[in-house]
N, C-alpha and C positions, 0 to 999 in steps of 0.2 A: 479918635476912633469911636465907631458906633457902639451902642450898648450891647448889641449882638456879638461883637468882637469880644467884650469882656465877659460875657455870659459863656461863650464857647471855650475861651481860655481857661476861666476858673473851673469849668466843668472837667476840662482835660486834666488840670493840676490836681484835682480832687480824686482822679482815678489812679494817679501815680502811687503804687504801693510803697509802703514803708520799705526802707532798704534798697530802693531803685531811684533812678534820676531820669530826667529828660532834659533837653536843651531848649532855649528860648527859640531857636530856629525851628526845631521839630514841632513845638507846641504851635508856633505861627501856622506852619503848614498844615497840620492836622486841624486847626480851627478854620482853614480856608483861607487864610491870609499869608501865603508865602512871602518871604522877604520882609516881614514885619516883626522880626526878632527883638528889635529895640523897643517896639511897642509893648510887647510881652513883658519885658523887664521893667518898663515904665510902670505898667499896670501892677505888677507884683510888688514894686517898690512904694506904691502909693496906694495901698488897698484902703477903701473908706472904712470908716468907723463900723464896727460890727460885722465886717466881712473878714473872714479868715480862710486861709488856704495854707497848704504845706509848702510855702515858698522855697524852703530849704532844698527841696527835691528838684529844683530847676537850677541848672549850671550853663555856662557858656559853651560855645562851640569847643570841641576837643576836650570836653569834661572839666574845663576850668571854674573854679569859683571866682566870680567876679570881684573887682576890687581887693586882691589879697591885702592882708596887713590891716584892714579897717575892722572896727567892731562888729560890723554886719557880717563880714567875711568869716571872722573868727566864730561867731555864733553859728552860721551856716555850718561850718566845719564840725563844730561840737554835736550839733543836731544830727547831722548826717552819721558821724562817728556812733552816736548813741543808737542810731537805727542799723548800725552793722556795716555801713558803707566805708570801705577803706580809701583814704586819699594819700597822695604823695606829699612829700614834705613841702612841695610847691603848690598844693591845694588842687591837685588834679585827680579826677575820678576816671576809672577805667570803664568806658562806656560800653565796651563789648561785655564786660562781666555785669555792671549795674545799670546799663541803659534800658529805658522804656520808651516806647513799647518795642518788644523784639518783633520781627516780621510775623511770627505765628499769633502775636497778641493784637494785631491791627485789625480793625473791623473791615 
């Protein structure tokens, strides 16, 4: 993906407030690259050294934490819970309650 994609996605991820989540697909669409949710996931999973982003605030479609049962998923759950996000036992977030952006938050 071009550098513009990475810049746009990382700028959006930085805007997700603590205690809220967005999905890979939503971020891809807002960045101007609809249907590129996997690229968003790849980007966040392979951040270059020195680049940080609140990756834990990005979940899969339907509010699911990706790859449940892995150390990364366990860490994501802990970080989200620390921010006040409630998850189901299976690692799902209620997007109606915690989703970002809402219709009135979109530019």
